[in-house]
C-alpha positions as protocol buffer text, in pm:
chain_id: "A"
residue {
  index: 1
  type: UNK
  ca { x: 1429 y: -20 z: -164 }
}
residue {
  index: 2
  type: UNK
  ca { x: 1186 y: 97 z: -397 }
}
residue {
  index: 3
  type: UNK
  ca { x: 895 y: 334 z: -335 }
}
residue {
  index: 4
  type: UNK
  ca { x: 663 y: 446 z: -664 }
}
residue {
  index: 5
  type: UNK
  ca { x: 350 y: 664 z: -647 }
}
residue {
  index: 6
  type: UNK
  ca { x: 204 y: 630 z: -966 }
}
residue {
  index: 7
  type: UNK
  ca { x: -113 y: 665 z: -1187 }
}
residue {
  index: 8
  type: UNK
  ca { x: -57 y: 385 z: -1428 }
}
residue {
  index: 9
  type: UNK
  ca { x: -192 y: 34 z: -1326 }
}
residue {
  index: 10
  type: UNK
  ca { x: 83 y: -236 z: -1226 }
}
residue {
  index: 11
  type: UNK
  ca { x: 101 y: -596 z: -1324 }
}
residue {
  index: 12
  type: UNK
  ca { x: 96 y: -783 z: -987 }
}
residue {
  index: 13
  type: UNK
  ca { x: 242 y: -1087 z: -1089 }
}
residue {
  index: 14
  type: UNK
  ca { x: 536 y: -949 z: -1286 }
}
residue {
  index: 15
  type: UNK
  ca { x: 619 y: -689 z: -1004 }
}
residue {
  index: 16
  type: UNK
  ca { x: 622 y: -988 z: -753 }
}
residue {
  index: 17
  type: UNK
  ca { x: 839 y: -1224 z: -982 }
}
residue {
  index: 18
  type: UNK
  ca { x: 1093 y: -929 z: -1039 }
}
residue {
  index: 19
  type: UNK
  ca { x: 1131 y: -835 z: -655 }
}
residue {
  index: 20
  type: UNK
  ca { x: 1140 y: -1219 z: -567 }
}
residue {
  index: 21
  type: UNK
  ca { x: 1406 y: -1295 z: -804 }
}
residue {
  index: 22
  type: UNK
  ca { x: 1638 y: -1026 z: -708 }
}
residue {
  index: 23
  type: UNK
  ca { x: 1640 y: -1154 z: -347 }
}
residue {
  index: 24
  type: UNK
  ca { x: 1896 y: -1424 z: -376 }
}
residue {
  index: 25
  type: UNK
  ca { x: 1976 y: -1446 z: 9 }
}
residue {
  index: 26
  type: UNK
  ca { x: 1650 y: -1408 z: 147 }
}
residue {
  index: 27
  type: UNK
  ca { x: 1449 y: -1657 z: 303 }
}
residue {
  index: 28
  type: UNK
  ca { x: 1090 y: -1498 z: 289 }
}
residue {
  index: 29
  type: UNK
  ca { x: 900 y: -1258 z: 54 }
}
residue {
  index: 30
  type: UNK
  ca { x: 589 y: -1123 z: 205 }
}
residue {
  index: 31
  type: UNK
  ca { x: 352 y: -943 z: -46 }
}
residue {
  index: 32
  type: UNK
  ca { x: 23 y: -767 z: -14 }
}
residue {
  index: 33
  type: UNK
  ca { x: -218 y: -602 z: -251 }
}
residue {
  index: 34
  type: UNK
  ca { x: -480 y: -367 z: -191 }
}
residue {
  index: 35
  type: UNK
  ca { x: -793 y: -370 z: -405 }
}
residue {
  index: 36
  type: UNK
  ca { x: -1055 y: -81 z: -496 }
}
residue {
  index: 37
  type: UNK
  ca { x: -1379 y: -238 z: -317 }
}
residue {
  index: 38
  type: UNK
  ca { x: -1717 y: -198 z: -457 }
}
residue {
  index: 39
  type: UNK
  ca { x: -1980 y: -52 z: -228 }
}
residue {
  index: 40
  type: UNK
  ca { x: -2269 y: -250 z: -81 }
}
residue {
  index: 41
  type: UNK
  ca { x: -2613 y: -122 z: -197 }
}
residue {
  index: 42
  type: UNK
  ca { x: -2452 y: 193 z: -394 }
}
residue {
  index: 43
  type: UNK
  ca { x: -2231 y: 51 z: -677 }
}
residue {
  index: 44
  type: UNK
  ca { x: -1898 y: 236 z: -685 }
}
residue {
  index: 45
  type: UNK
  ca { x: -1860 y: 429 z: -1037 }
}
residue {
  index: 46
  type: UNK
  ca { x: -1489 y: 532 z: -936 }
}
residue {
  index: 47
  type: UNK
  ca { x: -1284 y: 608 z: -672 }
}
residue {
  index: 48
  type: UNK
  ca { x: -1004 y: 909 z: -729 }
}
residue {
  index: 49
  type: UNK
  ca { x: -706 y: 917 z: -540 }
}
residue {
  index: 50
  type: UNK
  ca { x: -520 y: 1230 z: -471 }
}
residue {
  index: 51
  type: UNK
  ca { x: -180 y: 1308 z: -336 }
}
residue {
  index: 52
  type: UNK
  ca { x: 78 y: 1612 z: -335 }
}
residue {
  index: 53
  type: UNK
  ca { x: 381 y: 1480 z: -554 }
}
residue {
  index: 54
  type: UNK
  ca { x: 705 y: 1487 z: -362 }
}
residue {
  index: 55
  type: UNK
  ca { x: 537 y: 1545 z: -12 }
}
residue {
  index: 56
  type: UNK
  ca { x: 398 y: 1174 z: -57 }
}
residue {
  index: 57
  type: UNK
  ca { x: 707 y: 1000 z: -203 }
}
residue {
  index: 58
  type: UNK
  ca { x: 878 y: 1156 z: 153 }
}
residue {
  index: 59
  type: UNK
  ca { x: 622 y: 1023 z: 370 }
}
residue {
  index: 60
  type: UNK
  ca { x: 634 y: 677 z: 241 }
}
residue {
  index: 61
  type: UNK
  ca { x: 1020 y: 645 z: 217 }
}
residue {
  index: 62
  type: UNK
  ca { x: 996 y: 738 z: 603 }
}
residue {
  index: 63
  type: UNK
  ca { x: 733 y: 478 z: 663 }
}
residue {
  index: 64
  type: UNK
  ca { x: 965 y: 233 z: 468 }
}
residue {
  index: 65
  type: UNK
  ca { x: 1283 y: 360 z: 664 }
}
residue {
  index: 66
  type: UNK
  ca { x: 1068 y: 272 z: 999 }
}
residue {
  index: 67
  type: UNK
  ca { x: 1034 y: -58 z: 923 }
}
residue {
  index: 68
  type: UNK
  ca { x: 1389 y: -121 z: 820 }
}
residue {
  index: 69
  type: UNK
  ca { x: 1479 y: -20 z: 1167 }
}
residue {
  index: 70
  type: UNK
  ca { x: 1256 y: -207 z: 1322 }
}
residue {
  index: 71
  type: UNK
  ca { x: 1316 y: -543 z: 1128 }
}
residue {
  index: 72
  type: UNK
  ca { x: 1602 y: -752 z: 938 }
}
residue {
  index: 73
  type: UNK
  ca { x: 1486 y: -656 z: 597 }
}
residue {
  index: 74
  type: UNK
  ca { x: 1666 y: -753 z: 295 }
}
residue {
  index: 75
  type: UNK
  ca { x: 1429 y: -512 z: 72 }
}
residue {
  index: 76
  type: UNK
  ca { x: 1102 y: -355 z: 21 }
}
residue {
  index: 77
  type: UNK
  ca { x: 898 y: -222 z: -257 }
}
residue {
  index: 78
  type: UNK
  ca { x: 610 y: 0 z: -208 }
}
residue {
  index: 79
  type: UNK
  ca { x: 371 y: 89 z: -487 }
}
residue {
  index: 80
  type: UNK
  ca { x: 56 y: 310 z: -450 }
}
residue {
  index: 81
  type: UNK
  ca { x: -155 y: 449 z: -716 }
}
residue {
  index: 82
  type: UNK
  ca { x: -316 y: 768 z: -745 }
}
residue {
  index: 83
  type: UNK
  ca { x: -601 y: 922 z: -1014 }
}
residue {
  index: 84
  type: UNK
  ca { x: -910 y: 745 z: -1117 }
}
residue {
  index: 85
  type: UNK
  ca { x: -983 y: 383 z: -1034 }
}
residue {
  index: 86
  type: UNK
  ca { x: -1271 y: 132 z: -1086 }
}
residue {
  index: 87
  type: UNK
  ca { x: -1379 y: -136 z: -849 }
}
residue {
  index: 88
  type: UNK
  ca { x: -1159 y: -444 z: -848 }
}
residue {
  index: 89
  type: UNK
  ca { x: -856 y: -232 z: -942 }
}
residue {
  index: 90
  type: UNK
  ca { x: -522 y: -265 z: -768 }
}
residue {
  index: 91
  type: UNK
  ca { x: -460 y: 45 z: -522 }
}
residue {
  index: 92
  type: UNK
  ca { x: -149 y: -51 z: -389 }
}
residue {
  index: 93
  type: UNK
  ca { x: 125 y: -306 z: -324 }
}
residue {
  index: 94
  type: UNK
  ca { x: 368 y: -386 z: -65 }
}
residue {
  index: 95
  type: UNK
  ca { x: 628 y: -658 z: -76 }
}
residue {
  index: 96
  type: UNK
  ca { x: 900 y: -729 z: 191 }
}
residue {
  index: 97
  type: UNK
  ca { x: 1163 y: -953 z: 173 }
}
residue {
  index: 98
  type: UNK
  ca { x: 1348 y: -1106 z: 467 }
}
residue {
  index: 99
  type: UNK
  ca { x: 1606 y: -1396 z: 598 }
}
residue {
  index: 100
  type: UNK
  ca { x: 1348 y: -1531 z: 815 }
}
residue {
  index: 101
  type: UNK
  ca { x: 967 y: -1512 z: 771 }
}
residue {
  index: 102
  type: UNK
  ca { x: 850 y: -1338 z: 1069 }
}
residue {
  index: 103
  type: UNK
  ca { x: 1059 y: -1018 z: 1004 }
}
residue {
  index: 104
  type: UNK
  ca { x: 897 y: -1042 z: 656 }
}
residue {
  index: 105
  type: UNK
  ca { x: 535 y: -1056 z: 765 }
}
residue {
  index: 106
  type: UNK
  ca { x: 553 y: -835 z: 1044 }
}
residue {
  index: 107
  type: UNK
  ca { x: 710 y: -561 z: 865 }
}
residue {
  index: 108
  type: UNK
  ca { x: 468 y: -595 z: 563 }
}
residue {
  index: 109
  type: UNK
  ca { x: 185 y: -581 z: 824 }
}
residue {
  index: 110
  type: UNK
  ca { x: 346 y: -261 z: 982 }
}
residue {
  index: 111
  type: UNK
  ca { x: 357 y: -105 z: 620 }
}
residue {
  index: 112
  type: UNK
  ca { x: 17 y: -183 z: 544 }
}
residue {
  index: 113
  type: UNK
  ca { x: -133 y: -19 z: 886 }
}
residue {
  index: 114
  type: UNK
  ca { x: 100 y: 313 z: 826 }
}
residue {
  index: 115
  type: UNK
  ca { x: 19 y: 321 z: 446 }
}
residue {
  index: 116
  type: UNK
  ca { x: -345 y: 296 z: 552 }
}
residue {
  index: 117
  type: UNK
  ca { x: -345 y: 587 z: 832 }
}
residue {
  index: 118
  type: UNK
  ca { x: -24 y: 785 z: 768 }
}
residue {
  index: 119
  type: UNK
  ca { x: 23 y: 796 z: 392 }
}
residue {
  index: 120
  type: UNK
  ca { x: -102 y: 1125 z: 251 }
}
residue {
  index: 121
  type: UNK
  ca { x: -351 y: 1019 z: 7 }
}
residue {
  index: 122
  type: UNK
  ca { x: -706 y: 1126 z: -25 }
}
residue {
  index: 123
  type: UNK
  ca { x: -993 y: 925 z: -150 }
}
residue {
  index: 124
  type: UNK
  ca { x: -1335 y: 1029 z: -286 }
}
residue {
  index: 125
  type: UNK
  ca { x: -1577 y: 783 z: -371 }
}
residue {
  index: 126
  type: UNK
  ca { x: -1842 y: 803 z: -670 }
}
residue {
  index: 127
  type: UNK
  ca { x: -2158 y: 675 z: -699 }
}
residue {
  index: 128
  type: UNK
  ca { x: -2478 y: 713 z: -870 }
}
residue {
  index: 129
  type: UNK
  ca { x: -2595 y: 893 z: -532 }
}
residue {
  index: 130
  type: UNK
  ca { x: -2325 y: 1125 z: -570 }
}
residue {
  index: 131
  type: UNK
  ca { x: -1938 y: 1178 z: -449 }
}
residue {
  index: 132
  type: UNK
  ca { x: -1805 y: 1175 z: -103 }
}
residue {
  index: 133
  type: UNK
  ca { x: -1459 y: 1170 z: 82 }
}
residue {
  index: 134
  type: UNK
  ca { x: -1330 y: 864 z: 239 }
}
residue {
  index: 135
  type: UNK
  ca { x: -1333 y: 920 z: 614 }
}
residue {
  index: 136
  type: UNK
  ca { x: -1065 y: 796 z: 848 }
}
residue {
  index: 137
  type: UNK
  ca { x: -1187 y: 496 z: 1027 }
}
residue {
  index: 138
  type: UNK
  ca { x: -1135 y: 417 z: 1417 }
}
residue {
  index: 139
  type: UNK
  ca { x: -998 y: 70 z: 1335 }
}
residue {
  index: 140
  type: UNK
  ca { x: -723 y: 183 z: 1095 }
}
residue {
  index: 141
  type: UNK
  ca { x: -593 y: 415 z: 1396 }
}
residue {
  index: 142
  type: UNK
  ca { x: -644 y: 152 z: 1656 }
}
residue {
  index: 143
  type: UNK
  ca { x: -431 y: -66 z: 1447 }
}
residue {
  index: 144
  type: UNK
  ca { x: -146 y: 134 z: 1477 }
}
residue {
  index: 145
  type: UNK
  ca { x: -142 y: 84 z: 1868 }
}
residue {
  index: 146
  type: UNK
  ca { x: 46 y: -254 z: 1822 }
}
residue {
  index: 147
  type: UNK
  ca { x: 330 y: -105 z: 1662 }
}
């Protein structure tokens, strides 16, 4: 298990390869990468993600533990960035490993849904028109109901 909250960009290929190479007795590795989207109509200058160190890591570790209790997982990796990011930069990565693909896929989806809705990060988007905090979306909350 690894949970990392960091400002620096991460190398998706290297992280995926390192994670997969460590899964000697697993049959499946699933990864997901979140990317900063540009805004339609009003181009994104940057997004700034804020968090409370210590509290954030504990919350992510709890989400990871919940996934481990629900599915048979060999390993989990969560990387989430903070600080300023431009469009097309990677925000986060989730990787799960399991003996069987179903557990790896479902656990990855669970982690993504809970990270989106329950991880204590605050996002602010900056455009030529000004700055605005990103509000929670009803669809993200609804996604949690399946778990």
